[in-house]
Backbone and ligand atoms as CSV (ligand in chain L), in Angstrom:
chain,resi,resn,atom,element,x,y,z
A,1,MET,N,N,177.887,83.751,-11.019
A,1,MET,CA,C,176.410,83.518,-10.740
A,1,MET,C,C,176.131,83.857,-9.204
A,2,GLU,N,N,176.981,83.608,-8.258
A,2,GLU,CA,C,176.390,83.830,-6.978
A,2,GLU,C,C,176.214,85.358,-6.622
A,3,THR,N,N,176.812,86.228,-7.360
A,3,THR,CA,C,176.706,87.794,-7.035
A,3,THR,C,C,175.765,88.239,-8.121
A,4,PHE,N,N,175.016,87.437,-8.799
A,4,PHE,CA,C,174.236,87.826,-9.922
A,4,PHE,C,C,173.005,88.708,-9.518
A,5,GLY,N,N,173.434,90.019,-9.556
A,5,GLY,CA,C,172.444,91.185,-9.427
A,5,GLY,C,C,171.781,91.421,-8.159
A,6,VAL,N,N,172.068,90.549,-7.113
A,6,VAL,CA,C,171.445,90.748,-5.749
A,6,VAL,C,C,172.189,91.902,-5.183
A,7,VAL,N,N,171.510,92.790,-4.472
A,7,VAL,CA,C,172.024,93.932,-3.848
A,7,VAL,C,C,172.886,93.453,-2.752
A,8,ARG,N,N,174.121,94.045,-2.485
A,8,ARG,CA,C,175.054,93.940,-1.561
A,8,ARG,C,C,175.233,95.040,-0.845
A,9,ARG,N,N,175.479,95.044,0.573
A,9,ARG,CA,C,175.925,96.311,1.316
A,9,ARG,C,C,177.234,96.674,0.870
A,10,ASP,N,N,177.191,97.923,0.335
A,10,ASP,CA,C,178.601,98.350,-0.119
A,10,ASP,C,C,178.713,99.925,0.208
A,11,GLY,N,N,178.107,100.400,1.196
A,11,GLY,CA,C,178.255,101.864,1.553
A,11,GLY,C,C,177.169,102.596,0.862
A,12,ARG,N,N,177.074,102.528,-0.587
A,12,ARG,CA,C,175.996,103.221,-1.436
A,12,ARG,C,C,174.648,102.552,-1.043
A,13,SER,N,N,174.617,101.396,-0.725
A,13,SER,CA,C,173.351,100.762,-0.536
A,13,SER,C,C,172.824,100.543,0.865
A,14,ASP,N,N,173.356,101.313,1.793
A,14,ASP,CA,C,173.035,101.149,3.253
A,14,ASP,C,C,171.556,101.437,3.410
A,15,PRO,N,N,170.893,102.509,2.838
A,15,PRO,CA,C,169.512,102.652,3.132
A,15,PRO,C,C,168.786,101.429,2.634
A,16,PHE,N,N,169.007,100.734,1.823
A,16,PHE,CA,C,168.239,99.570,1.426
A,16,PHE,C,C,168.272,98.543,2.407
A,17,PHE,N,N,169.336,98.229,2.995
A,17,PHE,CA,C,169.531,97.203,4.080
A,17,PHE,C,C,168.930,97.931,5.448
A,18,ASP,N,N,169.179,99.258,5.733
A,18,ASP,CA,C,168.531,99.710,6.821
A,18,ASP,C,C,167.096,99.601,6.785
A,19,GLY,N,N,166.548,99.815,5.619
A,19,GLY,CA,C,165.031,99.748,5.328
A,19,GLY,C,C,164.590,98.166,5.680
A,20,ALA,N,N,165.408,97.390,4.932
A,20,ALA,CA,C,165.067,95.934,5.211
A,20,ALA,C,C,165.018,95.535,6.752
A,21,ALA,N,N,166.027,96.158,7.444
A,21,ALA,CA,C,165.813,95.876,8.938
A,21,ALA,C,C,164.581,96.264,9.704
A,22,ARG,N,N,164.037,97.204,8.919
A,22,ARG,CA,C,162.647,97.765,9.379
A,22,ARG,C,C,161.522,97.301,8.666
A,23,ASP,N,N,161.704,96.183,7.957
A,23,ASP,CA,C,160.618,95.539,7.128
A,23,ASP,C,C,160.096,96.462,6.084
A,24,ARG,N,N,160.999,97.261,5.448
A,24,ARG,CA,C,160.648,98.270,4.332
A,24,ARG,C,C,161.417,97.979,3.074
A,25,LEU,N,N,160.784,97.859,1.984
A,25,LEU,CA,C,161.462,97.994,0.744
A,25,LEU,C,C,161.847,99.325,0.327
A,26,VAL,N,N,163.078,99.718,0.431
A,26,VAL,CA,C,163.500,101.004,0.226
A,26,VAL,C,C,164.325,101.071,-1.102
A,27,ILE,N,N,163.878,101.720,-2.209
A,27,ILE,CA,C,164.507,101.801,-3.327
A,27,ILE,C,C,164.823,103.230,-3.800
A,28,ARG,N,N,165.224,103.470,-5.080
A,28,ARG,CA,C,165.609,104.676,-5.539
A,28,ARG,C,C,164.358,105.500,-6.148
A,29,HIS,N,N,164.180,106.683,-5.977
A,29,HIS,CA,C,163.178,107.408,-6.655
A,29,HIS,C,C,163.901,108.767,-7.082
A,30,CYS,N,N,163.203,109.219,-8.174
A,30,CYS,CA,C,163.778,110.536,-8.780
A,30,CYS,C,C,162.546,111.615,-8.533
A,31,PRO,N,N,162.752,112.476,-7.485
A,31,PRO,CA,C,161.762,113.491,-7.257
A,31,PRO,C,C,161.365,114.357,-8.597
A,32,PRO,N,N,162.189,114.851,-9.317
A,32,PRO,CA,C,161.737,115.706,-10.353
A,32,PRO,C,C,160.813,115.026,-11.321
A,33,CYS,N,N,161.058,113.805,-11.775
A,33,CYS,CA,C,160.219,113.229,-12.682
A,33,CYS,C,C,159.403,112.047,-12.153
A,34,ASP,N,N,159.419,111.696,-10.881
A,34,ASP,CA,C,158.607,110.649,-10.304
A,34,ASP,C,C,159.023,109.249,-10.954
A,35,HIS,N,N,160.001,109.013,-11.397
A,35,HIS,CA,C,160.344,107.621,-11.808
A,35,HIS,C,C,161.063,106.920,-10.675
A,36,TRP,N,N,160.825,105.610,-10.626
A,36,TRP,CA,C,161.387,104.768,-9.418
A,36,TRP,C,C,162.567,103.873,-10.097
A,37,TYR,N,N,163.512,103.638,-9.337
A,37,TYR,CA,C,164.617,102.728,-9.881
A,37,TYR,C,C,165.061,101.730,-8.748
A,38,ALA,N,N,165.838,100.930,-9.272
A,38,ALA,CA,C,166.284,99.594,-8.455
A,38,ALA,C,C,167.401,100.205,-7.496
A,39,PRO,N,N,167.645,99.565,-6.378
A,39,PRO,CA,C,168.500,100.134,-5.381
A,39,PRO,C,C,169.902,100.434,-5.937
A,40,ASP,N,N,170.432,99.724,-6.934
A,40,ASP,CA,C,171.751,100.115,-7.344
A,40,ASP,C,C,171.832,101.173,-8.432
A,41,ALA,N,N,170.598,101.738,-8.744
A,41,ALA,CA,C,170.631,102.800,-9.844
A,41,ALA,C,C,171.489,103.964,-9.425
A,42,GLY,N,N,172.207,104.620,-10.248
A,42,GLY,CA,C,172.983,105.733,-9.912
A,42,GLY,C,C,172.513,107.084,-10.356
A,43,GLY,N,N,171.543,107.261,-11.146
A,43,GLY,CA,C,171.112,108.429,-11.681
A,43,GLY,C,C,169.896,108.242,-12.582
A,44,CYS,N,N,169.261,109.300,-13.017
A,44,CYS,CA,C,167.910,109.074,-13.696
A,44,CYS,C,C,168.188,109.181,-15.247
A,45,PRO,N,N,167.873,108.164,-16.004
A,45,PRO,CA,C,168.025,108.336,-17.430
A,45,PRO,C,C,166.907,108.994,-18.034
A,46,GLU,N,N,165.848,109.256,-17.307
A,46,GLU,CA,C,164.639,110.008,-17.727
A,46,GLU,C,C,164.809,111.442,-17.903
A,47,CYS,N,N,165.304,111.967,-16.806
A,47,CYS,CA,C,165.453,113.424,-16.842
A,47,CYS,C,C,166.865,113.894,-16.548
A,48,GLY,N,N,167.818,113.023,-16.395
A,48,GLY,CA,C,169.200,113.334,-16.340
A,48,GLY,C,C,169.656,113.709,-14.914
A,49,ALA,N,N,168.721,113.761,-13.912
A,49,ALA,CA,C,169.128,114.060,-12.577
A,49,ALA,C,C,170.214,112.906,-12.092
A,50,GLU,N,N,171.266,113.631,-11.383
A,50,GLU,CA,C,172.354,112.724,-11.037
A,50,GLU,C,C,172.115,112.119,-9.566
A,51,GLU,N,N,171.331,112.852,-8.681
A,51,GLU,CA,C,171.097,112.345,-7.421
A,51,GLU,C,C,169.566,111.770,-7.342
A,52,LEU,N,N,169.596,110.466,-6.901
A,52,LEU,CA,C,168.234,109.851,-6.669
A,52,LEU,C,C,168.080,109.804,-5.113
A,53,GLU,N,N,166.668,109.919,-4.743
A,53,GLU,CA,C,166.466,109.758,-3.242
A,53,GLU,C,C,166.197,108.373,-3.041
A,54,TRP,N,N,166.190,108.040,-1.722
A,54,TRP,CA,C,165.788,106.690,-1.236
A,54,TRP,C,C,164.283,106.857,-0.882
A,55,ALA,N,N,163.522,105.990,-1.295
A,55,ALA,CA,C,161.990,106.055,-0.931
A,55,ALA,C,C,161.486,104.659,-0.592
A,56,GLU,N,N,160.460,104.578,0.171
A,56,GLU,CA,C,159.802,103.350,0.446
A,56,GLU,C,C,158.746,102.834,-0.615
A,57,ALA,N,N,159.079,101.761,-1.158
A,57,ALA,CA,C,158.155,101.065,-2.152
A,57,ALA,C,C,157.064,100.152,-1.598
A,58,SER,N,N,156.041,99.968,-2.217
A,58,SER,CA,C,154.906,99.215,-1.666
A,58,SER,C,C,155.350,97.633,-1.261
A,59,GLY,N,N,156.526,97.085,-1.845
A,59,GLY,CA,C,156.803,95.707,-1.663
A,59,GLY,C,C,156.019,94.855,-2.625
A,60,ARG,N,N,155.149,95.275,-3.371
A,60,ARG,CA,C,154.325,94.413,-4.352
A,60,ARG,C,C,155.179,94.268,-5.664
A,61,ALA,N,N,155.001,93.198,-6.390
A,61,ALA,CA,C,155.776,92.976,-7.533
A,61,ALA,C,C,155.119,91.969,-8.228
A,62,VAL,N,N,155.663,91.666,-9.611
A,62,VAL,CA,C,155.304,90.410,-10.213
A,62,VAL,C,C,156.529,89.782,-10.675
A,63,LEU,N,N,156.330,88.521,-10.774
A,63,LEU,CA,C,157.725,87.697,-11.315
A,63,LEU,C,C,157.834,87.847,-12.801
A,64,VAL,N,N,158.988,88.229,-13.131
A,64,VAL,CA,C,159.454,88.265,-14.553
A,64,VAL,C,C,160.114,87.076,-15.045
A,65,SER,N,N,161.280,86.720,-14.236
A,65,SER,CA,C,161.902,85.420,-14.699
A,65,SER,C,C,162.561,85.023,-13.410
A,66,TRP,N,N,163.244,83.680,-13.563
A,66,TRP,CA,C,163.727,83.050,-12.367
A,66,TRP,C,C,164.643,82.104,-12.738
A,67,ALA,N,N,165.577,81.746,-11.837
A,67,ALA,CA,C,166.585,80.669,-12.003
A,67,ALA,C,C,166.938,80.150,-10.615
A,68,VAL,N,N,167.491,79.011,-10.599
A,68,VAL,CA,C,168.004,78.487,-9.393
A,68,VAL,C,C,169.470,78.612,-9.290
A,69,ALA,N,N,169.920,79.390,-8.358
A,69,ALA,CA,C,171.333,79.789,-8.089
A,69,ALA,C,C,171.996,78.758,-7.270
A,70,HIS,N,N,173.179,78.509,-7.455
A,70,HIS,CA,C,173.873,77.581,-6.672
A,70,HIS,C,C,175.124,78.410,-6.012
A,71,PRO,N,N,174.867,79.074,-4.910
A,71,PRO,CA,C,175.956,79.871,-4.322
A,71,PRO,C,C,177.084,78.895,-3.788
A,72,ARG,N,N,178.279,79.371,-3.948
A,72,ARG,CA,C,179.428,78.573,-3.451
A,72,ARG,C,C,179.211,78.322,-1.896
A,73,GLY,N,N,179.155,77.190,-1.548
A,73,GLY,CA,C,179.138,76.775,-0.077
A,73,GLY,C,C,177.760,77.047,0.500
A,74,GLY,N,N,176.581,77.340,-0.369
A,74,GLY,CA,C,175.467,77.624,0.194
A,74,GLY,C,C,174.368,76.750,-0.373
A,75,GLU,N,N,173.267,76.961,0.154
A,75,GLU,CA,C,172.068,76.189,-0.337
A,75,GLU,C,C,171.610,76.832,-1.687
A,76,PRO,N,N,171.205,76.011,-2.630
A,76,PRO,CA,C,170.515,76.342,-3.864
A,76,PRO,C,C,169.379,77.238,-3.493
A,77,ALA,N,N,169.202,78.436,-4.120
A,77,ALA,CA,C,168.188,79.411,-3.885
A,77,ALA,C,C,167.551,79.892,-5.176
A,78,PRO,N,N,166.382,79.770,-5.259
A,78,PRO,CA,C,165.593,80.375,-6.338
A,78,PRO,C,C,165.821,81.971,-6.431
A,79,LEU,N,N,166.412,82.257,-7.493
A,79,LEU,CA,C,166.586,83.733,-7.751
A,79,LEU,C,C,165.724,84.225,-8.833
A,80,ALA,N,N,165.214,85.444,-8.482
A,80,ALA,CA,C,164.033,85.967,-9.379
A,80,ALA,C,C,164.453,87.385,-9.822
A,81,LEU,N,N,164.023,87.697,-11.094
A,81,LEU,CA,C,163.887,89.118,-11.417
A,81,LEU,C,C,162.419,89.335,-11.337
A,82,VAL,N,N,162.226,90.520,-10.676
A,82,VAL,CA,C,160.782,90.859,-10.308
A,82,VAL,C,C,160.624,92.370,-10.890
A,83,GLU,N,N,159.337,92.603,-11.322
A,83,GLU,CA,C,159.205,94.020,-11.636
A,83,GLU,C,C,158.226,94.546,-10.484
A,84,LEU,N,N,158.828,95.636,-9.735
A,84,LEU,CA,C,158.063,96.200,-8.750
A,84,LEU,C,C,156.924,96.976,-9.147
A,85,ALA,N,N,155.892,97.076,-8.391
A,85,ALA,CA,C,154.574,97.658,-8.619
A,85,ALA,C,C,154.992,99.149,-9.076
A,86,GLU,N,N,156.129,99.693,-8.626
A,86,GLU,CA,C,156.480,101.067,-9.011
A,86,GLU,C,C,157.098,101.250,-10.301
A,87,GLY,N,N,157.562,100.039,-10.910
A,87,GLY,CA,C,158.051,99.983,-12.249
A,87,GLY,C,C,159.554,99.363,-12.378
A,88,PRO,N,N,160.303,99.647,-11.479
A,88,PRO,CA,C,161.681,99.032,-11.581
A,88,PRO,C,C,161.788,97.576,-11.595
A,89,TRP,N,N,162.786,97.035,-12.224
A,89,TRP,CA,C,163.039,95.593,-11.892
A,89,TRP,C,C,164.283,95.379,-11.080
A,90,MET,N,N,164.151,94.449,-10.182
A,90,MET,CA,C,165.269,94.077,-9.372
A,90,MET,C,C,165.425,92.567,-9.174
A,91,TYR,N,N,166.480,92.228,-8.796
A,91,TYR,CA,C,166.570,90.772,-8.468
A,91,TYR,C,C,166.456,90.513,-7.082
A,92,GLY,N,N,166.008,89.453,-6.651
A,92,GLY,CA,C,165.844,88.951,-5.419
A,92,GLY,C,C,165.547,87.439,-5.175
A,93,ARG,N,N,165.487,87.106,-4.004
A,93,ARG,CA,C,165.228,85.671,-3.760
A,93,ARG,C,C,163.720,85.326,-3.566
A,94,LEU,N,N,163.410,84.230,-4.209
A,94,LEU,CA,C,162.007,83.755,-3.935
A,94,LEU,C,C,161.946,82.814,-2.788
A,95,HIS,N,N,160.850,82.844,-2.123
A,95,HIS,CA,C,160.462,82.045,-0.966
A,95,HIS,C,C,159.150,81.417,-1.128
A,96,GLY,N,N,159.123,80.042,-1.015
A,96,GLY,CA,C,157.905,79.279,-1.006
A,96,GLY,C,C,157.025,79.327,-2.249
A,97,VAL,N,N,157.604,79.798,-3.410
A,97,VAL,CA,C,156.853,79.704,-4.602
A,97,VAL,C,C,157.073,78.361,-5.291
A,98,THR,N,N,156.060,77.594,-5.255
A,98,THR,CA,C,156.054,76.284,-5.645
A,98,THR,C,C,155.930,76.087,-7.323
A,99,SER,N,N,155.197,77.039,-7.846
A,99,SER,CA,C,155.019,76.909,-9.421
A,99,SER,C,C,155.120,78.242,-9.889
A,100,PRO,N,N,156.519,78.699,-10.057
A,100,PRO,CA,C,156.571,80.044,-10.589
A,100,PRO,C,C,156.168,80.232,-11.911
A,101,ARG,N,N,155.689,81.309,-12.407
A,101,ARG,CA,C,155.268,81.605,-13.637
A,101,ARG,C,C,155.287,83.183,-14.008
A,102,GLU,N,N,155.423,83.463,-15.094
A,102,GLU,CA,C,155.593,84.893,-15.442
A,102,GLU,C,C,154.250,85.693,-15.002
A,103,GLY,N,N,154.448,86.809,-14.391
A,103,GLY,CA,C,153.369,87.576,-13.913
A,103,GLY,C,C,152.759,87.176,-12.613
A,104,LEU,N,N,153.314,86.303,-12.004
A,104,LEU,CA,C,152.912,85.925,-10.619
A,104,LEU,C,C,152.963,86.904,-9.715
A,105,PRO,N,N,151.889,87.201,-8.941
A,105,PRO,CA,C,151.940,88.456,-7.961
A,105,PRO,C,C,152.744,88.006,-6.863
A,106,LEU,N,N,153.706,88.982,-6.388
A,106,LEU,CA,C,154.517,88.638,-5.247
A,106,LEU,C,C,154.428,89.955,-4.234
A,107,ARG,N,N,154.897,89.419,-3.090
A,107,ARG,CA,C,154.954,90.570,-2.130
A,107,ARG,C,C,156.344,90.365,-1.430
A,108,ALA,N,N,157.028,91.442,-1.063
A,108,ALA,CA,C,158.199,91.305,-0.246
A,108,ALA,C,C,157.870,91.086,1.137
A,109,ARG,N,N,158.635,90.141,1.737
A,109,ARG,CA,C,158.645,89.856,3.152
A,109,ARG,C,C,160.135,89.945,3.666
A,110,PHE,N,N,160.583,90.056,4.910
A,110,PHE,CA,C,161.893,90.438,5.197
A,110,PHE,C,C,162.417,89.346,6.282
A,111,VAL,N,N,163.507,88.888,6.000
A,111,VAL,CA,C,164.160,88.006,6.908
A,111,VAL,C,C,165.325,88.734,7.762
A,112,HIS,N,N,165.499,88.332,8.899
A,112,HIS,CA,C,166.398,88.973,9.759
A,112,HIS,C,C,167.332,87.971,10.470
A,113,PRO,N,N,168.254,87.385,9.551
A,113,PRO,CA,C,169.188,86.441,10.142
A,113,PRO,C,C,170.003,86.962,11.390
A,114,ASP,N,N,170.268,85.931,12.213
A,114,ASP,CA,C,171.127,86.301,13.431
A,114,ASP,C,C,172.487,86.704,12.760
A,115,GLU,N,N,173.067,86.212,11.773
A,115,GLU,CA,C,174.239,86.789,11.243
A,115,GLU,C,C,173.944,87.085,9.848
A,116,GLY,N,N,174.489,88.254,9.416
A,116,GLY,CA,C,174.225,88.760,8.168
A,116,GLY,C,C,173.141,89.741,8.112
A,117,GLU,N,N,172.868,90.286,6.816
A,117,GLU,CA,C,171.955,91.383,6.716
A,117,GLU,C,C,170.628,91.056,6.583
A,118,SER,N,N,169.600,91.687,7.094
A,118,SER,CA,C,168.214,91.596,6.804
A,118,SER,C,C,168.135,91.772,5.287
A,119,HIS,N,N,167.198,91.052,4.669
A,119,HIS,CA,C,167.028,91.211,3.283
A,119,HIS,C,C,165.598,90.753,2.908
A,120,PRO,N,N,165.208,91.224,1.797
A,120,PRO,CA,C,163.736,90.787,1.217
A,120,PRO,C,C,163.772,89.483,0.723
A,121,LEU,N,N,162.686,88.676,0.834
A,121,LEU,CA,C,162.439,87.582,0.020
A,121,LEU,C,C,161.117,87.864,-0.699
A,122,PHE,N,N,160.833,87.352,-1.894
A,122,PHE,CA,C,159.593,87.519,-2.533
A,122,PHE,C,C,158.718,86.216,-2.442
A,123,GLU,N,N,157.736,86.460,-1.953
A,123,GLU,CA,C,156.797,85.169,-1.833
A,123,GLU,C,C,155.415,85.652,-2.619
A,124,GLU,N,N,154.673,84.588,-2.880
A,124,GLU,CA,C,153.452,84.626,-3.679
A,124,GLU,C,C,152.419,85.548,-2.899
A,125,ASP,N,N,151.909,86.419,-3.508
A,125,ASP,CA,C,150.924,87.316,-2.921
A,125,ASP,C,C,149.458,86.773,-3.124
A,126,ARG,N,N,149.141,85.891,-2.273
A,126,ARG,CA,C,147.800,85.167,-2.456
A,126,ARG,C,C,146.603,86.044,-2.198
A,127,GLU,N,N,146.745,87.234,-1.655
A,127,GLU,CA,C,145.705,88.171,-1.393
A,127,GLU,C,C,145.449,88.951,-2.741
A,128,ASP,N,N,146.332,88.903,-3.637
A,128,ASP,CA,C,146.044,89.885,-4.885
A,128,ASP,C,C,145.064,89.219,-5.740
A,129,ARG,N,N,144.045,90.076,-5.788
A,129,ARG,CA,C,142.815,89.476,-6.938
A,129,ARG,C,C,142.857,90.529,-8.040
A,130,GLY,N,N,143.465,91.633,-7.832
A,130,GLY,CA,C,143.174,92.737,-8.862
A,130,GLY,C,C,143.977,92.626,-10.087
A,131,LEU,N,N,145.062,91.902,-10.154
A,131,LEU,CA,C,145.800,91.907,-11.526
A,131,LEU,C,C,145.309,90.704,-12.294
L,1,ZN,ZN,ZN,164.243,111.790,-13.221
């Protein structure tokens, strides 16, 4: 459960973490067909392209589902499956969401721990009135 879907730096995912260090949500994009994918996507099932580019997403998302994870030796942390505004689903941590519900508007913010990787948290997007 503790590795459940959350992106880890593994060489292939470096642009995701380099983006997070600059407060940018960087995910996969397929230029030929303009579909977006989660950071761990390897190819495009829509058009068959084998190479996806890294591109900056808006950071806006809605909550799909959530669970409280209990990482070994760590604090329990709410883990969420979110649908990004660009379409792909990805896992991430929630922050400060007191009453999660399906469809809750979220926005990525980035934390920069002294030790470890910068990474996104998803918090409630209180300025979102349009959805
Ligand atoms: Zn494609």
